[in-house]
VEXDOLUM-626742 format. One record per atom (N, C-alpha, C): residue number from 1; x, y, z. Coordinates in pm, 1 decimal, padded with zeros to 6 digits, m for minus. Layout:
<atoms>
num, x, y, z
NUM, X, Y, Z
...
</atoms>
This chain:
<atoms>
num, x, y, z
1, m01412.8, 01264.1, m03382.0
1, m01438.7, 01423.3, m03324.8
1, m01565.9, 01435.2, m03338.9
2, m01673.1, 01394.0, m03462.3
2, m01773.8, 01416.5, m03481.4
2, m01839.4, 01383.7, m03359.4
3, m01846.6, 01301.0, m03305.4
3, m01932.3, 01243.3, m03139.6
3, m01916.8, 01371.3, m03093.9
4, m01775.1, 01397.0, m03024.5
4, m01722.3, 01480.2, m02932.4
4, m01835.3, 01623.5, m02983.0
5, m01827.5, 01679.6, m03079.1
5, m01891.4, 01756.0, m03134.4
5, m01978.7, 01773.0, m03106.0
6, m02059.7, 01666.2, m03142.1
6, m02252.9, 01634.7, m03117.8
6, m02267.9, 01648.1, m02997.0
7, m02154.7, 01592.8, m02864.5
7, m02178.1, 01611.9, m02770.7
7, m02222.4, 01697.1, m02665.2
8, m02073.9, 01762.2, m02756.9
8, m02076.6, 01890.5, m02660.4
8, m02131.3, 02012.4, m02672.3
9, m02160.7, 01991.0, m02868.4
9, m02223.0, 02132.2, m02945.7
9, m02102.4, 02219.8, m02927.8
10, m01990.1, 02156.9, m02976.4
10, m01841.9, 02251.1, m03006.7
10, m01860.1, 02306.4, m03141.8
11, m01874.4, 02438.1, m03177.2
11, m01854.3, 02488.0, m03318.7
11, m01732.2, 02387.3, m03323.9
12, m01729.0, 02409.2, m03475.7
12, m01622.9, 02327.1, m03571.0
12, m01479.0, 02434.6, m03544.0
13, m01469.2, 02536.6, m03541.4
13, m01363.7, 02631.7, m03561.3
13, m01318.7, 02681.7, m03379.0
14, m01384.8, 02647.5, m03325.6
14, m01320.7, 02605.6, m03166.6
14, m01249.0, 02509.2, m03122.3
15, m01259.4, 02365.1, m03256.4
15, m01197.9, 02240.7, m03150.8
15, m01091.6, 02263.4, m03160.9
16, m01048.3, 02298.5, m03221.6
16, m00837.1, 02287.5, m03233.9
16, m00786.1, 02396.5, m03168.3
17, m00874.7, 02549.3, m03068.2
17, m00815.9, 02592.8, m03004.4
17, m00835.7, 02511.0, m02861.3
18, m00949.8, 02402.5, m02878.7
18, m00972.0, 02404.1, m02704.4
18, m00849.4, 02306.4, m02706.6
19, m00822.5, 02235.6, m02839.9
19, m00698.1, 02127.7, m02840.8
19, m00592.6, 02177.3, m02786.9
20, m00581.9, 02267.4, m02840.0
20, m00431.1, 02351.8, m02829.6
20, m00445.0, 02385.5, m02724.6
21, m00553.7, 02451.0, m02658.0
21, m00515.0, 02529.4, m02520.5
21, m00537.6, 02394.8, m02437.5
22, m00597.2, 02283.1, m02440.3
22, m00555.2, 02164.5, m02352.7
22, m00452.8, 02127.4, m02333.1
23, m00374.6, 02040.0, m02422.7
23, m00263.1, 02024.9, m02425.7
23, m00153.3, 02101.2, m02398.1
24, m00140.4, 02269.0, m02368.2
24, m00119.9, 02349.7, m02272.7
24, m00103.0, 02348.0, m02150.0
25, m00244.2, 02341.1, m02097.9
25, m00229.4, 02345.0, m01916.4
25, m00230.7, 02161.3, m01935.7
26, m00226.4, 02044.6, m01992.6
26, m00171.3, 01934.8, m01933.5
26, m00034.2, 01941.6, m01911.8
27, 00034.1, 02006.2, m02064.3
27, 00156.5, 02067.2, m02006.0
27, 00236.0, 02135.7, m01948.0
28, 00150.0, 02254.3, m01884.6
28, 00240.6, 02317.2, m01801.4
28, 00163.2, 02255.7, m01637.0
29, 00080.4, 02161.4, m01657.2
29, 00062.8, 02083.8, m01528.5
29, 00143.7, 01939.3, m01499.0
30, 00194.6, 01869.5, m01620.1
30, 00294.5, 01803.1, m01596.1
30, 00401.6, 01866.3, m01538.5
31, 00468.1, 01971.3, m01589.7
31, 00552.3, 01994.6, m01595.7
31, 00574.2, 02086.0, m01397.7
32, 00493.5, 02157.4, m01425.9
32, 00488.3, 02144.5, m01239.0
32, 00478.8, 02019.8, m01134.3
33, 00395.7, 01929.7, m01193.4
33, 00421.3, 01832.0, m01106.2
33, 00587.8, 01723.5, m01112.0
34, 00632.9, 01774.4, m01189.4
34, 00777.7, 01697.1, m01236.0
34, 00865.4, 01791.2, m01159.6
35, 00877.4, 01917.8, m01162.4
35, 00931.3, 02021.2, m01111.4
35, 00914.7, 02021.2, m00954.0
36, 00795.6, 02014.1, m00924.3
36, 00775.6, 02030.1, m00783.2
36, 00807.6, 01867.0, m00712.8
37, 00861.8, 01798.6, m00778.4
37, 00877.6, 01634.8, m00760.5
37, 00763.1, 01586.8, m00672.6
38, 00650.3, 01602.5, m00692.9
38, 00514.9, 01571.9, m00609.3
38, 00488.8, 01464.3, m00616.4
39, 00620.9, 01359.7, m00718.6
39, 00559.3, 01199.7, m00608.7
39, 00665.2, 01182.1, m00477.5
40, 00734.3, 01301.6, m00434.5
40, 00820.9, 01209.0, m00349.2
40, 00686.0, 01240.2, m00221.4
41, 00633.2, 01318.2, m00207.8
41, 00523.6, 01347.1, m00124.2
41, 00416.2, 01243.7, m00079.5
42, 00422.6, 01183.7, m00182.8
42, 00348.0, 01005.5, m00152.4
42, 00439.3, 00934.6, m00070.7
43, 00585.4, 00972.4, 00014.7
43, 00661.0, 00859.2, m00000.9
43, 00682.8, 00908.7, 00208.1
44, 00754.5, 00871.6, 00284.5
44, 00768.7, 00854.6, 00426.9
44, 00915.7, 00993.1, 00360.0
45, 00968.9, 01003.6, 00288.2
45, 01141.0, 01087.2, 00257.4
45, 01162.9, 01173.0, 00329.1
46, 01234.2, 01190.6, 00433.8
46, 01233.0, 01341.9, 00502.4
46, 01301.1, 01416.6, 00393.0
47, 01358.6, 01390.6, 00241.1
47, 01445.0, 01475.5, 00209.2
47, 01297.2, 01595.1, 00111.4
48, 01176.4, 01515.9, 00138.9
48, 01077.8, 01552.8, 00027.1
48, 01034.9, 01711.0, 00067.0
49, 01099.6, 01738.0, 00238.2
49, 01044.3, 01844.9, 00312.5
49, 01133.6, 01942.3, 00275.6
50, 01230.5, 01910.9, 00258.0
50, 01374.0, 02048.9, 00202.9
50, 01322.5, 02021.3, 00080.5
51, 01237.5, 02007.6, m00033.3
51, 01217.7, 02072.4, m00165.5
51, 01224.4, 02217.4, m00172.0
52, 01144.6, 02242.2, m00013.4
52, 01108.4, 02367.2, m00013.2
52, 01214.2, 02476.9, 00100.7
53, 01323.6, 02496.8, 00043.5
53, 01443.5, 02559.5, 00081.2
53, 01416.7, 02637.2, 00249.4
54, 01285.9, 02664.1, 00279.7
54, 01233.2, 02739.6, 00406.0
54, 01272.7, 02587.8, 00520.5
55, 01231.6, 02495.7, 00461.8
55, 01239.4, 02396.4, 00543.7
55, 01373.8, 02328.6, 00591.0
56, 01456.9, 02376.1, 00527.4
56, 01590.5, 02338.0, 00577.4
56, 01661.9, 02383.2, 00725.2
57, 01552.0, 02481.7, 00778.8
57, 01635.3, 02433.4, 00966.2
57, 01576.7, 02315.9, 00998.4
58, 01453.1, 02325.6, 00970.8
58, 01341.6, 02245.0, 01033.7
58, 01422.1, 02053.8, 01054.9
59, 01451.4, 02076.3, 00884.3
59, 01529.6, 01928.7, 00880.4
59, 01635.3, 01922.5, 00912.8
60, 01697.8, 02017.1, 00930.9
60, 01888.9, 02007.6, 01031.3
60, 01837.0, 02001.4, 01126.3
61, 01703.7, 02103.5, 01236.0
61, 01748.9, 01993.0, 01332.3
61, 01696.0, 01885.8, 01435.8
62, 01596.8, 01792.8, 01336.3
62, 01544.7, 01689.0, 01299.7
62, 01659.0, 01578.0, 01239.6
63, 01738.6, 01631.8, 01189.3
63, 01855.9, 01563.9, 01137.7
63, 01922.7, 01564.2, 01247.5
64, 02016.1, 01588.2, 01356.6
64, 02118.0, 01631.1, 01424.3
64, 02093.0, 01567.6, 01534.9
65, 01895.5, 01540.6, 01581.4
65, 01862.4, 01511.2, 01725.3
65, 01838.1, 01344.6, 01716.5
66, 01860.7, 01321.9, 01810.2
66, 01802.9, 01184.3, 01860.4
66, 01646.9, 01120.5, 01762.7
67, 01617.9, 01172.2, 01727.3
67, 01458.3, 01115.0, 01675.2
67, 01476.6, 01070.0, 01550.8
68, 01589.1, 01144.3, 01464.2
68, 01631.2, 01112.0, 01318.0
68, 01659.3, 00946.2, 01313.9
69, 01706.4, 00913.3, 01418.9
69, 01761.2, 00763.9, 01372.4
69, 01610.8, 00666.1, 01403.2
70, 01530.7, 00700.8, 01430.7
70, 01418.4, 00604.2, 01469.5
70, 01253.4, 00699.0, 01387.0
71, 01238.5, 00794.8, 01358.4
71, 01132.8, 00864.3, 01274.9
71, 01209.8, 00926.5, 01165.6
72, 01040.5, 00925.8, 01087.0
72, 01106.6, 00987.9, 00979.6
72, 00966.6, 01126.9, 01009.9
73, 00936.1, 01200.6, 00966.2
73, 00929.6, 01358.2, 00924.8
73, 00717.9, 01303.4, 00971.0
74, 00683.2, 01213.4, 00874.8
74, 00573.8, 01163.4, 00880.0
74, 00512.6, 01095.7, 01021.0
75, 00610.3, 01021.5, 01054.3
75, 00590.3, 00942.4, 01157.5
75, 00540.9, 01024.2, 01282.7
76, 00602.5, 01186.2, 01297.7
76, 00528.1, 01268.8, 01399.6
76, 00404.8, 01407.2, 01343.6
77, 00419.0, 01373.4, 01247.4
77, 00342.1, 01518.2, 01166.3
77, 00232.1, 01446.8, 01098.3
78, 00237.1, 01331.0, 01001.2
78, 00073.3, 01292.3, 01001.6
78, m00008.8, 01190.2, 01094.1
79, m00131.0, 01201.5, 01089.2
79, m00187.8, 01053.7, 01190.1
79, m00145.5, 00988.8, 01101.5
80, m00145.0, 00822.4, 01228.3
80, m00114.6, 00724.4, 01208.8
80, m00170.0, 00595.3, 01250.5
81, m00352.7, 00684.9, 01211.3
81, m00402.1, 00595.6, 01334.1
81, m00488.2, 00482.4, 01117.8
82, m00486.7, 00538.0, 01047.4
82, m00481.9, 00467.9, 00952.6
82, m00475.3, 00521.9, 00800.9
83, m00464.6, 00487.6, 00674.1
83, m00376.0, 00495.1, 00593.4
83, m00432.5, 00643.4, 00501.0
84, m00567.1, 00613.6, 00520.3
84, m00680.8, 00702.3, 00439.9
84, m00670.4, 00860.3, 00558.2
85, m00661.3, 00854.3, 00707.6
85, m00637.0, 00955.5, 00737.3
85, m00502.8, 01056.8, 00738.3
86, m00409.8, 00945.6, 00720.7
86, m00270.3, 00995.6, 00670.5
86, m00233.0, 01093.0, 00551.3
87, m00322.3, 00986.0, 00432.9
87, m00303.0, 01078.0, 00329.9
87, m00396.7, 01192.0, 00291.1
88, m00494.7, 01188.7, 00366.6
88, m00595.6, 01316.9, 00341.7
88, m00506.3, 01424.6, 00439.8
89, m00471.5, 01410.6, 00568.5
89, m00394.3, 01489.8, 00637.1
89, m00282.4, 01580.5, 00520.9
90, m00189.9, 01502.6, 00465.5
90, m00064.7, 01531.1, 00437.3
90, m00138.6, 01595.0, 00332.2
91, m00265.0, 01563.2, 00241.7
91, m00292.8, 01656.6, 00116.8
91, m00304.9, 01788.6, 00157.2
92, m00416.7, 01770.9, 00272.1
92, m00501.9, 01910.8, 00308.6
92, m00359.9, 01978.6, 00390.4
93, m00229.8, 01911.6, 00432.7
93, m00141.8, 02051.4, 00500.7
93, m00032.8, 02079.0, 00346.5
94, m00056.2, 01967.0, 00269.8
94, 00054.8, 01995.5, 00141.6
94, 00022.9, 02123.3, 00075.1
95, m00144.6, 02124.8, 00071.0
95, m00213.3, 02243.3, m00043.3
95, m00189.6, 02341.5, 00040.1
96, m00198.5, 02366.7, 00205.5
96, m00196.2, 02463.3, 00308.0
96, m00023.5, 02566.6, 00275.1
97, 00070.7, 02388.3, 00235.1
97, 00164.6, 02475.4, 00267.1
97, 00235.5, 02515.6, 00097.8
98, 00175.0, 02474.4, m00008.8
98, 00207.7, 02502.8, m00147.4
98, 00122.7, 02653.2, m00145.9
99, 00005.1, 02685.0, m00095.1
99, m00036.1, 02802.1, m00118.5
99, m00007.0, 02921.5, m00028.8
100, 00098.7, 02886.3, 00073.5
100, 00148.1, 02945.9, 00163.0
100, 00324.7, 02989.4, 00064.6
101, 00361.7, 02905.1, 00035.7
101, 00526.0, 02909.4, m00046.6
101, 00518.3, 03015.3, m00147.2
102, 00374.7, 02963.0, m00246.8
102, 00322.9, 03031.9, m00341.3
102, 00331.6, 03155.5, m00338.0
103, 00256.3, 03200.6, m00227.6
103, 00228.4, 03368.3, m00236.2
103, 00319.1, 03406.1, m00149.3
104, 00458.8, 03364.2, m00052.0
104, 00545.5, 03403.1, m00005.8
104, 00473.4, 03459.2, 00084.9
105, 00362.9, 03421.1, 00224.9
105, 00309.1, 03448.1, 00297.9
105, 00355.1, 03344.2, 00450.1
106, 00502.1, 03290.5, 00413.0
106, 00554.5, 03209.1, 00471.7
106, 00649.7, 03329.2, 00604.2
107, 00598.2, 03279.0, 00707.1
107, 00625.3, 03364.7, 00837.3
107, 00804.4, 03272.7, 00852.0
108, 00899.9, 03400.0, 00939.9
108, 01014.6, 03374.0, 00929.6
108, 01056.1, 03239.0, 01041.3
109, 00900.1, 03210.0, 01088.5
109, 00968.2, 03061.4, 01238.1
109, 00848.0, 03023.4, 01187.3
110, 00860.5, 02902.8, 01157.2
110, 00715.4, 02839.9, 01109.0
110, 00679.7, 02747.3, 01245.6
111, 00561.9, 02780.7, 01287.4
111, 00518.6, 02673.8, 01400.9
111, 00401.6, 02637.0, 01347.1
112, 00335.1, 02507.4, 01395.9
112, 00208.0, 02402.5, 01384.6
112, 00097.8, 02491.9, 01438.2
113, 00026.7, 02461.8, 01331.8
113, m00127.8, 02487.0, 01367.6
113, m00189.5, 02424.2, 01502.7
114, m00334.2, 02439.7, 01525.0
114, m00359.2, 02358.5, 01628.3
114, m00389.7, 02192.4, 01561.1
115, m00415.3, 02184.6, 01441.0
115, m00452.8, 02037.0, 01372.9
115, m00324.6, 01956.5, 01384.5
116, m00202.5, 02066.2, 01339.7
116, m00058.8, 01984.5, 01371.1
116, m00022.5, 01965.1, 01466.7
117, m00066.4, 02043.8, 01568.6
117, 00029.2, 01998.3, 01700.3
117, m00034.2, 01909.3, 01773.9
118, m00159.3, 01867.5, 01713.9
118, m00263.0, 01793.1, 01797.4
118, m00194.4, 01656.3, 01745.2
119, m00171.6, 01645.6, 01602.9
119, m00138.6, 01523.3, 01533.5
119, m00017.1, 01492.4, 01604.9
120, 00076.8, 01574.0, 01649.3
120, 00213.8, 01576.4, 01701.5
120, 00239.9, 01538.2, 01809.3
121, 00126.6, 01571.8, 01873.1
121, 00122.8, 01543.3, 02043.9
121, 00043.6, 01380.9, 02004.3
122, m00021.8, 01321.8, 01947.7
122, m00075.2, 01232.7, 01970.3
122, m00013.5, 01142.3, 01883.1
123, 00103.1, 01206.5, 01815.1
123, 00196.2, 01092.6, 01767.2
123, 00279.8, 01061.3, 01902.9
124, 00341.3, 01167.1, 02008.1
124, 00430.2, 01153.8, 02079.1
124, 00370.0, 01048.8, 02199.9
125, 00234.6, 01034.7, 02188.7
125, 00170.8, 00925.2, 02323.0
125, 00190.4, 00846.2, 02281.0
126, 00138.3, 00765.7, 02137.6
126, 00164.9, 00677.4, 02071.5
126, 00267.9, 00640.8, 02041.6
127, 00411.2, 00654.4, 02082.0
127, 00498.0, 00597.4, 02022.7
127, 00586.4, 00605.5, 02177.8
128, 00580.6, 00679.9, 02282.6
128, 00595.6, 00747.2, 02416.1
128, 00531.3, 00631.1, 02514.9
129, 00418.5, 00541.6, 02488.0
129, 00282.2, 00508.0, 02538.5
129, 00382.4, 00457.6, 02654.6
130, 00437.2, 00365.7, 02708.6
130, 00482.5, 00261.1, 02809.5
130, 00555.9, 00368.7, 02895.6
131, 00636.8, 00483.1, 02825.3
131, 00668.3, 00603.6, 02895.6
131, 00604.6, 00640.5, 03021.7
132, 00496.9, 00713.3, 02908.3
132, 00368.4, 00769.4, 03011.0
132, 00315.1, 00682.5, 03098.7
133, 00269.1, 00557.2, 03081.0
133, 00158.2, 00506.1, 03120.5
133, 00242.4, 00399.9, 03222.6
134, 00413.6, 00372.3, 03223.9
134, 00441.1, 00269.8, 03337.1
134, 00520.6, 00325.1, 03413.7
135, 00631.6, 00421.3, 03373.5
135, 00785.1, 00418.7, 03429.2
135, 00698.3, 00600.1, 03494.2
136, 00686.0, 00663.2, 03405.2
136, 00701.1, 00799.2, 03489.9
136, 00529.0, 00848.6, 03534.9
137, 00475.7, 00784.2, 03485.6
137, 00327.2, 00753.0, 03494.9
137, 00279.9, 00916.7, 03511.7
138, 00292.6, 01002.7, 03361.3
138, 00292.2, 01124.5, 03327.1
138, 00135.8, 01091.5, 03323.5
139, 00012.4, 01021.2, 03244.1
139, m00081.3, 01020.5, 03169.0
139, m00032.8, 01081.1, 03054.0
140, m00149.4, 01093.7, 02976.8
140, m00168.9, 01147.8, 02819.1
140, m00284.4, 01263.0, 02820.7
141, m00298.2, 01360.8, 02813.2
141, m00341.9, 01409.3, 02751.1
141, m00370.8, 01485.8, 02627.4
142, m00440.6, 01568.3, 02583.7
142, m00413.4, 01563.8, 02431.8
142, m00378.6, 01736.2, 02412.2
143, m00385.8, 01767.0, 02303.5
143, m00296.2, 01932.7, 02283.9
143, m00411.5, 02014.9, 02302.1
144, m00548.4, 01983.8, 02292.0
144, m00603.0, 02072.0, 02310.1
144, m00630.2, 02083.0, 02471.7
145, m00644.8, 02001.5, 02557.9
145, m00664.4, 01997.3, 02702.9
145, m00530.7, 02098.1, 02713.4
146, m00402.2, 02062.8, 02662.0
146, m00296.8, 02159.9, 02697.8
146, m00315.8, 02344.9, 02667.4
147, m00352.4, 02280.5, 02529.0
147, m00416.6, 02478.8, 02520.2
147, m00533.6, 02539.9, 02637.1
148, m00620.0, 02483.0, 02728.2
148, m00660.3, 02521.3, 02783.1
148, m00609.9, 02514.1, 02946.6
149, m00516.4, 02480.2, 02917.0
149, m00454.7, 02490.1, 03094.6
149, m00418.0, 02401.4, 03165.2
150, m00521.6, 02222.8, 03104.6
150, m00500.4, 02125.9, 03216.0
150, m00375.9, 02025.9, 03187.3
151, m00300.4, 02129.9, 03175.8
151, m00145.7, 02022.6, 03114.3
151, m00064.4, 02094.6, 03066.1
152, 00078.5, 02060.8, 03058.9
152, 00146.4, 02081.6, 02921.8
152, 00155.3, 01973.5, 02784.2
153, 00220.2, 02041.0, 02693.5
153, 00222.0, 01965.1, 02573.4
153, 00348.4, 01952.7, 02643.8
154, 00384.7, 01745.0, 02535.5
154, 00529.5, 01735.3, 02551.4
154, 00663.5, 01828.3, 02533.6
155, 00606.9, 01947.3, 02461.9
155, 00735.8, 02043.4, 02442.5
155, 00771.2, 02138.4, 02530.0
156, 00663.7, 02156.0, 02507.8
156, 00677.4, 02264.3, 02696.7
156, 00778.3, 02214.1, 02743.8
157, 00809.9, 02050.0, 02824.2
157, 00910.5, 02028.3, 02861.9
157, 01018.6, 01982.9, 02786.2
158, 01041.1, 01877.4, 02695.5
158, 01114.7, 01889.6, 02613.4
158, 01118.3, 01939.6, 02473.7
159, 01202.3, 02053.4, 02566.0
159, 01246.7, 02184.2, 02472.7
159, 01357.3, 02126.4, 02365.3
160, 01409.1, 02060.1, 02385.0
160, 01548.3, 02006.0, 02265.4
160, 01496.5, 01911.2, 02152.1
161, 01350.8, 01857.3, 02127.3
161, 01291.1, 01765.8, 02032.4
161, 01341.7, 01789.4, 01889.6
162, 01339.8, 01795.9, 01834.5
162, 01337.2, 01782.3, 01712.6
162, 01352.3, 01942.9, 01650.0
163, 01235.8, 02018.8, 01635.0
163, 01235.5, 02105.7, 01579.9
163, 01209.4, 02247.3, 01773.2
164, 01336.3, 02250.6, 01798.5
164, 01298.6, 02340.6, 01903.9
164, 01293.1, 02503.1, 01889.5
165, 01250.2, 02572.6, 02009.1
165, 01159.2, 02691.3, 01957.9
165, 01222.3, 02803.0, 01897.3
166, 01390.2, 02770.8, 01898.5
166, 01496.3, 02809.4, 01828.5
166, 01473.7, 02835.3, 01686.2
167, 01392.6, 02700.6, 01645.4
167, 01421.1, 02700.1, 01489.7
167, 01357.9, 02797.3, 01427.2
168, 01386.5, 02859.0, 01272.0
168, 01380.8, 02928.5, 01202.3
168, 01495.3, 02936.7, 01116.2
169, 01463.1, 03029.6, 00980.9
169, 01508.2, 03058.6, 00898.1
169, 01622.1, 03125.1, 00928.8
170, 01616.1, 03238.5, 01040.8
170, 01718.6, 03309.5, 01058.7
170, 01811.2, 03263.4, 01154.8
171, 01764.2, 03162.5, 01263.4
171, 01796.2, 03117.1, 01347.6
171, 01991.5, 02991.8, 01318.4
172, 01920.3, 02929.6, 01141.5
172, 02045.3, 02902.8, 01089.7
172, 02066.3, 02945.3, 00981.2
173, 02109.2, 03026.1, 00960.6
173, 02137.2, 03073.2, 00833.3
173, 02198.0, 03005.0, 00709.1
174, 02351.7, 02920.4, 00790.2
174, 02367.1, 02868.3, 00698.5
174, 02413.5, 02759.8, 00741.9
175, 02272.8, 02657.7, 00763.3
175, 02229.4, 02518.1, 00780.3
175, 02247.1, 02452.0, 00603.0
176, 02369.7, 02365.7, 00641.2
176, 02400.9, 02228.8, 00550.6
176, 02314.7, 02098.4, 00540.3
177, 02216.9, 02103.1, 00432.0
177, 02176.4, 01998.4, 00419.0
177, 02141.8, 01875.4, 00363.1
178, 02196.4, 01765.8, 00449.3
178, 02312.3, 01691.1, 00332.7
178, 02212.7, 01556.3, 00386.7
179, 02143.3, 01427.1, 00275.1
179, 02175.8, 01519.8, 00168.1
179, 02055.4, 01544.0, 00101.2
180, 02107.4, 01661.4, m00018.1
180, 02012.2, 01775.2, m00076.4
180, 01961.9, 01694.8, m00127.9
181, 01805.8, 01736.8, m00154.5
181, 01754.8, 01635.7, m00248.4
181, 01800.3, 01649.8, m00421.3
182, 01769.4, 01581.7, m00485.6
182, 01868.1, 01558.6, m00649.3
182, 01790.2, 01661.7, m00731.0
183, 01808.3, 01744.0, m00847.8
183, 01766.5, 01850.2, m00884.1
183, 01674.2, 01748.5, m00980.4
184, 01550.1, 01814.2, m01017.3
184, 01484.5, 01742.4, m01143.7
184, 01530.5, 01792.0, m01255.5
185, 01584.9, 01892.7, m01273.6
185, 01625.9, 01947.9, m01431.7
185, 01760.3, 01847.3, m01489.6
186, 01667.7, 01775.9, m01568.5
186, 01817.8, 01687.5, m01663.3
186, 01929.0, 01771.8, m01645.3
187, 02057.1, 01650.9, m01719.1
187, 02206.3, 01715.4, m01707.6
187, 02190.3, 01818.2, m01856.5
188, 02128.5, 01767.2, m01959.5
188, 02121.4, 01790.2, m02109.9
188, 02048.8, 01934.3, m02104.0
189, 01944.1, 01961.5, m01998.2
189, 01938.9, 02136.2, m01992.5
189, 02057.5, 02189.7, m01927.9
190, 02063.1, 02138.8, m01805.1
190, 02160.6, 02214.6, m01753.2
190, 02307.8, 02277.8, m01792.1
191, 02323.3, 02226.3, m01880.2
191, 02431.6, 02217.6, m01982.2
191, 02410.8, 02328.1, m02095.1
192, 02235.9, 02282.3, m02183.3
192, 02243.1, 02389.0, m02267.8
192, 02198.5, 02515.7, m02208.6
193, 02194.0, 02526.1, m02009.8
193, 02109.5, 02685.9, m01992.0
193, 02262.0, 02708.9, m01927.9
194, 02366.9, 02668.7, m01897.9
194, 02495.5, 02721.9, m01882.2
194, 02586.3, 02824.4, m01968.1
195, 02623.1, 02972.6, m01917.2
195, 02703.7, 03043.3, m01953.7
195, 02809.4, 03002.1, m02010.5
196, 02816.5, 03025.5, m02176.3
196, 02944.2, 02992.4, m02233.4
196, 03083.0, 03046.9, m02154.1
197, 03166.5, 02983.2, m02103.5
197, 03278.7, 03044.5, m02075.2
197, 03326.9, 03148.2, m02123.8
198, 03413.9, 03284.3, m02113.6
198, 03436.0, 03372.9, m02176.9
198, 03608.1, 03335.6, m02186.2
</atoms>
């Protein structure tokens, strides 16, 4: 303790409040990480997407689509060229999503940003390279080329892919998500918080 005090030049009367404040911050941070199921975002489990209820219709349209048999959310929505770019993109997108959902500024119908659209289209091309080059010979353009009118984005023609243009929280108000992600609240706490029956 004396070394820390000498190193940081902290007055003796402030050491205990700093430790208590640091403990509160660490506790709240740990609680936030636990309740938000942050560990799920390191995986490729699609259930991580429905940790936010607003993602329910998007999960449903993917789940009931042919893509769900072969892909997960990350196969389409994050870069696949390296582990570093994958997790960097996931982190940046995740921070943006967290800010939008925390501030309650999410739109009724969520649409991909240009960066996300570029990644999704690159992944369409990556998975369907043989189809594009050998069978139908449509060639491959980038999403930026499609935005400039030099061609079409994949989903301009393939409108029934995982999240068609009709996907929004209002277009699927009673969407049932199965399996629902497991609640992070322990059973003992649920019982303690339950109202006593009258």
